[in-house]
N, C-alpha and C positions, 0 to 999 in steps of 0.2 A: 594317689597313694602308691608307694613303692617299698617293698621289703628288702632290706640290705643286710648282708652278713659280712663280718670282718673278723679276722684272726690277728690278735696281737701276740707275736711270738718273740720270746727271748731265750736264746740258747746260751746257757751260762757256762757250764763246764762239764767235764767228764772225770771219772776217777776209777782206778783199779782196772783199766782196760787190759786185755791180754796183749802180749808181745807178738807181733806179726812178722817182724824183720829178724834177720840172723844176728843183729846187734843187740837183741833183747829189748828192743823198744818198738814204737810204732810212729807213724806220721798221720794222726787222725784228722778227719774233717767230717762234717755232717751234710747230708742231703735231706731236704725236706720235701715230701711229696704230699699233695692233696689229691685224694682219690687216685693214687698211683701216678700222678702227673708231677714230675720234678719242677719245683718252682724256686728253690733256694739252694745255694751251695755255700757253706761257710768257708773261711780261709783254712788252710792246712796249718796245723801246729806241729812243728818238726820235733822228732826224737823225744817223745814223752808218752807216758801212760796215764797222765792226769792233765789233759789239755784244758786251757781256759780260752773261751771264745768271747763271751760277753756281747754277742751280736744280737741286734734287735731288728725285727721286721714287722710290717703290718700288711696283711694280704686282704684284698677285697674279693669276695667270691659269691656265687649264687647261694641262696639259702638251702638248696637241695644237696649240698656236698655231704659226704658220708664220714670221712675220716681224714686225719692228718698223721703222717708217719715220719719218724726221724731215724734215718739210717746213719750209723757211725761207720765210716770207711777208713781204710788204711791206704794212703797213696803210695804207689809204686812207680818208679820211673821206667822200668824195663818190661813190666808185665801188667796184667789187668789188676786194678785195685781190689784189695781184699775187703769183704764185708765182715765187720766185727759183730754187729748186732743191730737191733732196732727197737724203738718204742713206738707203739701205735695208740693213738687216742681217737676214739670214735666221737661222732658229733653228740651222741647221747651222753657220753662221759663228760664232755666239755659243758654241755647244757646243765649237768648236775652240779657244776661249780660256778654259780653266778658271779663270783668274784675272781674267777679264773683258777686254773690248775697250776699249782706251784709246788715244786719239791723235787726230790730225787726219784728216778724211775729206773728199775733194773732193765738192762738190755736183754732182749730175747734173741735166740738164734733165728736166722732167716731160713724158713723152710719153703722149698719151691711150691708145695701144694697150698701154702697160705697166700702166695703172691699171685692172687687172681685179680683181674681187672676187666672192665668192659661191661657191656649190656647185650642182651639178646632180645630180639623182637619176636614175640609169639602171639598167636591167635588161638584162644581156648574156647571151645564150644561144646555144649551138651546138645547132641543131635537126636531127635526122636526117630524111631524106625519101627518096622513091623515086629521085629524080634526083641524090642526093648530099646532103651536109650543107649547111645554110644557117646564116648568122650573123644572128641577130635582135637588133636594138638597140631597146629600148623607152625612149623619152624621156618620163619621167613628169612631172617638175616641176623647178623651180630656186628658189633662195632667195638673198636678199641680193645681187642683181645690182647693178652700178654704175648709178646714175641718170644717163642721158646727155642727157635732154631738159630744157628749161627748167621743165617742170611738176614736176620732182623725181622723175620715173619714167623708164621706158624702154618700148619696144614690141618685146619680144624674140621672136626665132624661132631655130630651131636647124638647122644644116646637118650632115648625117652623111655622111662621105666614106669609101669603101672600094673599093679595086681599080679606081680610075678612074671610079667612079660616085658621084653625089651625090644625096641625098634631103633634102627640106626640110619642116619642120613648119609649122603655121599660125602666124600672128602674134597675140600676145596684147597688146592695147593697154593702155597706161598701168599697167604693173605691174613691180615688181622681184621679184615672187614668183609667176611664171607657172606654170600647170598645163596640160600638153599631153595626156598619156596617149596618145601616138601611137607606133606600132611600125613599124620598117622592117626589111626582110630583104635579105640579099646572098648570092650564091652563094659557097660556101666550098670551096676545093680543099685536098686533103690536103697538108700540108707548106707551106701558104701562109705567107709571111713579111711580107706587107704589114701596115701599121698601120691601125687603125681610128681615125679622127679625128672628134671631136664638137665643133663650134664654135657658140658662142652669139653672136648679133648683135642690134643694136638697129636696127629698121627706121626709115628716114627717108623722107618723101614727096618732099622737095626735094633735100636734100644726100645725100652718100654714106652708106651704112650704117656704124654704129659697131661696132667689135669689142668684145665683152664677155668673151672668154676661150675657152679650148679645153681639151679633154682628149684625149690620145692613148693608145691601148691597144696592148699587145703581144698580137697575135692567137695566136701559139703558146702562150703561157701561158694565154690564155683557152680555147683548144682543150683544154688539159689540165684546166682547172677545170670546163669544160662549162657552168657557170652561175654568175653572180655578180650581186648587186644591192647598191647602196649609194649614198651621197652622195660625189661626187668633186669635189675642189677645182679650180676653173677656173684655168688658168695663162696667162701671156702667150705670145704667139707668138714663138718664138726668132728666126725669120728677121726679123720686124719689129723686134725688139729690137736685133739686130746692125746693121740699117740705121740705126736711130735712134742707136745709140752712135757709128757712123761719122760721122753727120751732125752730132752734137752735140759730138764730141771737140775740135772747133776752138775752141769758146768756153770762157772761164774764168768760172765762176760763184762762185768763192770756195770757202772751206773751213769746216768745222764741227768744233769740238773736242768730243769725246764721251767719256764713261766709261759703259759698259754691261756689266752683269754678269748673266748668266743662272745661276740656281741651281735645280737639280732636287733635291728631297729626298723620299725615301720615309720617311714618318712611321709608326712602329710604334704599336701600342696603348699606352696610358699605363703599364700594368703593366710593360712591358719597360724603361722608363726609371727606375723607382723606385729600383733599387740605385744608379744613378749620381747621382740627385737626393739621395738620403739620404747618400751619401758626401760630396758637396759641402756639403750643409747641416751635416753634423757638423763640417766644417772651420771654419765661421763661427759656430756657435751659442755664445753667451757661456758657457754652463755647461760646454761641452766644448772650448772654444777653447784650443789649445796654441800652438805657434809658427806655425800656418797654413802647414804645410810644402807641402801640395799647391797651394794658391792661389799661394804664392810661386814655386813651380816653373813653374806655368802662365804667370805673368807673365814669368819669366826666359826661357822657351822660345818666347814669342810674338813674332813679328817686328813691326817698326814698321808695315809695310804693312797688317797685319790686326789691329792692337791695338784699333782703334776697334770693329771688328765683334765681337771676342771680349768686349770690355768691355760692349757693348750686350747680347749674348746672356746673359752672366753676370748682369748687373744685372736684366734682365727675369725670368730664372729665379728669382733670390732675391727679387725684388719679389713674384712670384706665391706664394712660400713665406712671405711676411711677414718676410723676413730681409734686406731691402735695407740697412737702417741698420747691421746687424751686419756685413754684407759690406763696406760702405764703411768702417766703423770698423777692420776688419782691414787694409784697404788703407792707411788713414791710418797705422796703427802700422808697417806694413812700410816705407812711404816715410820716415816720421820716423826709423826705425831706421838708414837709410842716408844721412840728410841731416846734414851737419855745419854748414853755413852757413845761417842763417835766411833770408837774402835769396834763396836758390835753392829754397826750399820750394815744391813744387807748380808749379814753372815749366816742367818738362819734360812731354812727352806720355807720361806713365807710365800704367799701368793705373788707378791711383787717379784721375788727372786726367780720363782718358777716361770712366771709369765715372761720375764725379761729373757731368760734362757731360751724359751721357745721362740720369742720374737727375733732374736739374733739368728737362730737357725733358719727361720722361715724367710726373713728379710735380708740377712747378711751372709748367707752361705756362699754365694758367688764371690762376694768381696773377700771372704776368708780364703777361698781357693786362689784368688789372684795374688794375695799377699803371702800366704804360707806355702802354696803349691811348689814354687821353685826351690824354696829352702828345704822342704821335706824330701823332694826328689834328690837333691844334692846329698843329703845325709844317707839316703838309701843307696845311691850310686857309689859313694866313697867307701862305705863299709869299714871305716877306720875303727880301730880299738880305742875307746875313750873311757877314762876312769879318773876321777878326782879324789875318791875316798882311798887313802893309803891302805886301809884294812882290806880292800878288795882288789888291789892292783895285782895283775898277773904279769910277771917278767917274761919277756920273750926274746928270741934270738934276732939279731939284726946284722946287716952286712951282706957282702956278696959271697958267692960260692967259695968255700975254703977259708973264709975269713970271718966266720960267724963269731959273735960275742954276745953275751947276755946284755940286754938293755937294762940299765939301772932303773930303780923305782923313780928317782928324780927325773930321769929322761922321759919316762912314761907320763908322769904327772905334768911336766912342762909341755910335752907334745899334745896331751889331752886338753890342757888349758888353752893352747893356741887354737886348736880345732874348734873348741866351744866359743872362744872369743870371736872367731871368724864367722861362725854360724849366727851368733847372737847379734853381732854388728850388722851382718847382711839383713837379718830379720828387721831390726830396728830401722835401718835405712829404708827398706821396702815399706815399712809402716808409715814412716814420716812422709814418704812420697805419695801416699795413698789417700790423702784427704779428699780430693775431688772424686776418687773412685768409690768412696763410701756412699751407700744409698742415702738420699736426702732424708727419708723418713727415719733412718737410724741416727743420722747426725742431729736431726731435730729432737729426737727422743733423748739423746745424750745431753743436748742443750738444756732441756727441761730438768733432767736429773741434776746436772751441774748447778743450775740456778737454785733449785729447791734445797739442795744440801748446803749451798753457800748461805742461803737465807736462814737455815736452821742452825748452822754453826758459823757465825760471822767473825768470831774472834781471831786474832793473829795466830794464836797457838794451834788453830785448826785450819791453817792455810792450805795444807795438803789434802784435807778431807774431801773436798769436791773432786779432786783429781783421783783419789783412791776409790771414790764411789764409782767413777767411770771405769777405772781399770779393774775393779772387782768383778765387773761383768765382761768387759772386753778381753782382758788378759786371763783372769783367774777362772772364769766360767765359759770362755769361748775359745781363745787361742791356745791356752795351755792344755785343755783336754784334747783338742785336735792334734796337737804336737805329740802327745803321749799315745794316742790311739788314732792314727791317721785313717785307718780303714773304716772306722765307725763314722767318720766325717767325709767319706768318699774321696779322700785325698789319694789313697792307694787301694789296689785291688786285693792285696794280701797283707797279713800281719807281718810286722817286722821280726827278724830273727833276734836272738838274745843280744848280740853285739849292737845291732842297730837300735834295738829297743832301749838299751842302756843309754846310748847317746841321746835319743829323743827325750828320755826321762830327765837327764841332766840339763838339757836345753830348756825343757819345760820349767824346771826348778829355777833356772836363771831368769826366765821370763816372769815367773811369779815374784821373784825378788825385785825386779824392775817395777812390776805392777804394784807391789807394796811400798813403793817409793824408798826402797833400801832402808827400812826401819831397823833399829837395833835388834828388835825381837826376831825379825826374819834372818838377820845375820847370825844371831846366837844359836839358831837351831842346828845348823850344819856348818861348823867352822871351816871344814875342808873346802867349802865353796869360795874361800877367800881369794884364790888366784883370779877369780872373775870380777872382783870388786871394782877395779878401774873401769871395766866395760859396763858394769852395772850402774855405777855412779854417772857415767856419761850417758847411759841409756835413760836414767831418770830425767835428766835435763831434756833429752830428746823427746821423751814421752810426754812431759809436761807441755813442751812447745807444740807437739802434735795435737794433744787434747785441746789446748787453747784455740788452735786453728779449727779443729773438728767441730767444736761447739759454737764457733763464731759463724752462725748461719742465720740470716733473717728470713722472715716469712716469704718475701718476694723471691729470694734466692732459692728457698726450699721448693716453691712452686715451679720455678724455672728449671731446676735440676730434675724434678719429678717428670716434667714434660719432656725434657731432653732424653731422659732414660727410657721413657715410654716409647719414644721413637726408635730406640735401639734395644728393643726387647731381645733378651738372650734366647738362643735356641732351646727348644724343649729338651732335645737330646741330640748329641753329635758324637762322631767318632768313626774309626775305620770299620768298614764292612766289606764283604766279598760278594759281588753281584754275579749271578749266573749268566753266562753268555753261550750261545750255540753257534757253531760254524758249519758250513756246508749244507748239503741237502741229501735227502734220500738215504741210501745205505752208508754214505760217507759222512753223515752228520756226526759231530763231536761236540762236547760241552766242557766248559771249564768255568772257574770262578776267578774274577778279576778284582783286585783290591782297589777300593776308592774311598774317599772321605765323604761321609753322609752327614747331613744336617737337617733335623726335623724342626720346622718352625710352626707357628699357628696357622700357616697358609699352605705350605707345601713340603714335600720330602725332596731335598736337593742333594746333588752330588758334585764332587770335583775331584781332580787328580790328587791334590794335596790340600791341607787346611787353608793355605793362603791363595790357592788358585781361584779363578772365577767359577762361581757356582752355576749349575744348570738345574732346572726343575725336572725331577723324574716323574712326579705325579702330584696333583693337587689333593689336599686333604679331603675336600668335599667329594672326591670321586671314590674314596676308600669304602669298600664294602665288607672287608674282613681282614684280620691279621692273625695268622695261625701258624703252628709248627708243622714241619714236614717230616714224614717218616724217615728214619736214618737209612733204610734200605734204598730209598728213591735215588739218592746220589752217592750212596756209599760214604756219606759224611754226616757228622753229628752237628747239632746246633744250627740247623737251617730253618728259616722261616719263610712264609709266603705272604705277600701283600696282594690281595685281590681288589681290583679297582675297575671302573668303567672308563673306556676311552671316549674320544670325542663323538664316536658313532653310537655310544651307548652299549657297546659290547664289553663283556667281562674279559679282563686280561689279568695275568698273574706275573709278578716279579718275585724271583727267589733270591734271598739274601742270607749269607752265612755269617754267623758270629763266632767269636773265639772261645766262648765259655757259656755254660748254662745260665749263669747270672746275667751276662750281657744279653743273651737271647731273651730272657724274661723281662729285662729292663726295656729293651726295644719294643717287645710285644706290648708291654704295659703302656709305654708312651704312645704308640700308634693307636691302641684301643681307646685311650683317654681322649685324644684329640679328635677322634672320629665317632665318639659314642653317640652324638646327636645327629649323625648323618642319616638321611632318609634311605631306605632300601638296604639296610644292613642284612647280611645273609644269616640264615639260621642254620645252614649246613654247608659243608665244604668237603673237598677231597684232600686227605692228608698225604696222598701220593702225588705222582705226576703222570701226565698223559704221554706215554711212550709207545711209539709204533701205532697200534690201533686200539689201545685200551688203557684204562687207568691202572696204575701199578698197585693201588690199594684194594679196590673192590672188583677189578677185572671187567668193569662195564665198558662197552665199546662205543657208547655215545658220549662224545666229549662234553656236551652241554647238559647231561643228565644231572639231577640234583645230587649234592654231595652225600657221601656215605657216613659222615660223622658230624656231630653238632658243633657249632662254633662256641668259643669261650670268651665272648666279648666282655663279660663281667668279671673275669679273673684278672686282677691287676695288682701290682705292688705299689704301696704308698711310698712316694718320694718327697724330698724336701721342697721341690719346686712344683709340686702338683697344684693345679688350679683349685681355688677354695670352693668348698661345697657348703653354701650358706644354709641350706635347709637342713643338712645333716648336722651341722654344728649347733643350730638352734634346737634340733630334736635332742641332741646329747645334753645340752644345758637344761632343757625342760625335764629330761629324765633325772638328772642330778637334783634339781630343785624339788621334784616330786619325792625323791628319796629322803630329803631333809626337811620336808614340809612341816612335820610335827615339831621339830626343833625350832623352825622359824616361827611357828604359831606361838610357841612358848615365849620366844623373844618378843613377839608382838604384844602379847599380854603384859609382859614386864614393862615395855615401853609405855603402854597405856596406863599401867598402874603408877609409874613414875610421874606421868603427866597429871593424873588425877590428884596425886599427892601434892603437886606444885600449884595446881589451878583450881582444884575442887572436884567433887564427884560429877560424873556425867560429861566431863570435857572430852572432846574428840581431838585426835591429832590433826593438825592443819593438812589440807588436801595435798599440797606439794610434798609434805614430809611423809604422808602415810602411803608410801610406795608399796609397803608390804601388803596392805589390804588390796591394792590393785593387782599385785602379783598373785595373791590367792585366787582372785577372780579369773585371771588369765590361765592359771593352772587348771581350774575347773573347766573352763571352756575347751582347753586342749584335750583334757581327759575325755570330755564328752565327744569331741571330734574323733578321737581314737576309737572309742566304743562304737560310734556310728560306722566308721570305716570297716571295722572288723565284722560288724553285723551284716554289712552289705557285700562282704567278700564272697565270691562263689566257692562252692566246695571243691576241694583239690582232687583232681583225677589221679594224681600221683599217689595220694594217700589211699584212695580206693583200691588201686592196684596192689599196693603194699599189703593190704589186709588179706589178699588172696594167698600171700606167701606165708609159710610157717617158719 
């Protein structure tokens, strides 16, 4: 049994933000932090006070996390970025919204006294003595304190308050991972109700000391426990926060629209889910496929709000069982069975449409990148002004110095049409050449779709319907959205500016017209797209020829292609990184970062001078023991990570790699953690600094092999489109959904039995092969019992016991 937590995050947009630049505008972006750890940075939206991001992320993290905070920043090229405001959602707040938090949240000003982080290690004891009991507080160490000084560290010390008396530890210079090992005693009276307060501070020589956080303990509970030791999370000062809120409530910093959903799942061992998986697989297997009763009822009882999630879970489960094509084929048949008009086919947000969208993203994303990537890069690089709508044309000056003349509207329109024809022609040519590059399972699925639609609409007047069915997914729901928003499909790291965005939108419209087979309805919508019609008509012929070749795949060829592609498995992650190198010895030692191209496969982390150069293995994945961030002060550089591994002699070694952005850093960390998650001997702690001279830069310990001063974060990962499938988690999510709609399914079951009795007489039973609902109810009962048993057997949480001491 394993408990897993995940956050589904959608950062929608902001409004009414304050102007931070002298131009009266801002360049806003968002930073997302989980327990003060930056994990996501959105793209910057330039020159606006009402930015739209529309970015979605899924983060996997340990169930013990406390809060997620959204910081809205203003990017500055020449100075430090300005903080506009933040929204903080605690774990308890998210847990109070089972369907997720959704809506607008006001930005609050960021107060330094609220920005606390880290934990402190304390031992609390009630010590008997001749003069009465005494309270002993041993301040041992702290970790991950907030860096308050310009050098990227702090100079922390601790104040312990009890019953009007204060005692103070020594100051540890330049460390966010200090060690004190100092003990303080206080007289303790029977029945005392005073609180014990432990405060961490950053010492400053010139200015006032900075608050780092505090922990307050309930002494009566401590008296009953007699002794406790553990790591306690530092908290903001409530009195300071109330003063801050009162001072900041007068200003308006704007609002942020968010959708955040916390999901906690207890995942049972694989064997517990086998009956459910087998029951669902029996519904879609070609040899046993009947009317698909169970899948049809699941679709019927699934609300619109959660249809995308259910479609994703089912698709991933069947993909893991090798039955994705058969599952989608069943959904095609169900939708075709209830569709009477060809022009409405797959136009709704049905389970078939949602499942097919997810399937293309999971199975076809690399294919999309190979076809669209060069075209989108070219649009971004050219940055040409493109406009076809006469009502939106901006006339500009052209010509050389001294000979400027206004460019006429006709010239702008003609130049724009030429540019778009060039992009559209290049895209269609790349698509037509990509038949063999398309994954075999995608081709086979489109083959089934093409055949089913042709069987349902066989007349000559519906000749184009099978082609439109394929393009409705490939062009309208896959290629066109990727062209309009390339960052959301990982084609670009940043959003397009206004000019490039308009070019992409017009190109996407042209692709949609080709995908619609240039119907009169699509032409009538926007008559100003007429200059592209020759290319569109030619594109329709090219696209039909491409689809005919795409769906012309037999079973043997499908298996051969799948086998060939399995031998050429794409890298899990690749790209340029900077590796740390040291030169010289002793006092003459120097260090630098060298740029190389790295490639992470399922076997090793490789490097080469260029992407096309011969690759060499840096380390084997089986040897990885941790992948973590490095303190900025260690190298004086940000976005540095460390990969800790064992060499051939079994000794721990560390490689330091620098990324170019916080997103790239977290993506590499996620990839490394996922591929090594099942490695034996994973570390529970590590040093976030480096060993320089005779000590660690983080905790100042002089033993190079001593245990790390911070805990590893191997369970904190970002969900990516190419992640390996987690069969047990998908089965658990499907089980949870079926449990939520069980009452509705039972009503449907009773209605089916009533219909059968009316047809065959009272007391009749549904035939065993058809009564899959009765089998499903039994499977749900068994799984519910397994969950109850696992919860009853779970040991009490030490973490919860320590929290009860805090007030």
